[in-house]
N, C-alpha and C positions, 0 to 999 in steps of 0.2 A: 623831130617831134611833130606830131600833128595835133592841133587843138580840137577839142570836143566841147561844145557848149553845154553847160548844165543849166537849163532854163529855171529850175527851182531856186537856185541860189545865185545865178548870174556869174558863176565862176567859170573860167575856161580851164578845163583839165587837159593835161598833156600826157600822152602815152609814148613810150619809147618806140622809135622806128624799128628797133630790133624785135619787137613783139610780132609774132607770126599770125596773130588773129585766130589761132586754132584752139583758144581756151586755155592756153598755157599761163604760166605765172607772169604777171605784169603789174608794175607799180605805176600809178598815175599821180601827177603833181599839179597843183594849181597855185599860182602866185597870188599873194594878198598884199595889202598895204603894210602888214606887220611881219611878213615872212612867207611861208609856204605851207600848204596842206598836202599831205601824202596819204594815199589810200590804195588798197588792193582793188584792182579793176573788177575782179569777180564779185566783190562784196559791196561795191558802190558806196552809198552813203552810210552803210552799217558801221564801219570803223574808220575814222579819219584822225590822223595825227597832225597836230599843229606844231610847226617848227618856227622858232624866231628867225628874224632876218639875219642876225649874226651867225646863228647855227647853220642856216641854209647856205650862206656864202662860204662858210668854212668847209662845208661838205662839197660844194660845187667847185670851188677854186682849184683843188688838185686835179680834177677831171679835165679842166681846160687844157692841161699840158699833156695828157695822155691820149687825147682823142682829136682827130681832125674834124670831127663833126661839131657844130655849134652846141653848146650846153644850154639848158633851159634858162640859166642865169643870164644868158646873152640875148634872150628874146625880148 
C-alpha cells in the first residue's frame, strides 16, 4: 500500500499495490481514530463510507492469514 496525502482533510489514503494505475477499479482506505474510511478512487471525496474500528478489524483480520503482504491494519 502506498500512502497518498489528502491535504484538505489531513487524512492519509492508501491504495492497493495491486492497482495498475490505468484507471481501473480501486478502493482507497484511510485510518481514523474511530475506524476507517473507504472510497472509490475514481470518485474521490464524493462518496466515503465510514466503518467502525471493530468492523474494520473484523474485515482485515482474515486477510492477514491469506496474504504474505502486510495489511493496512498492520501499518
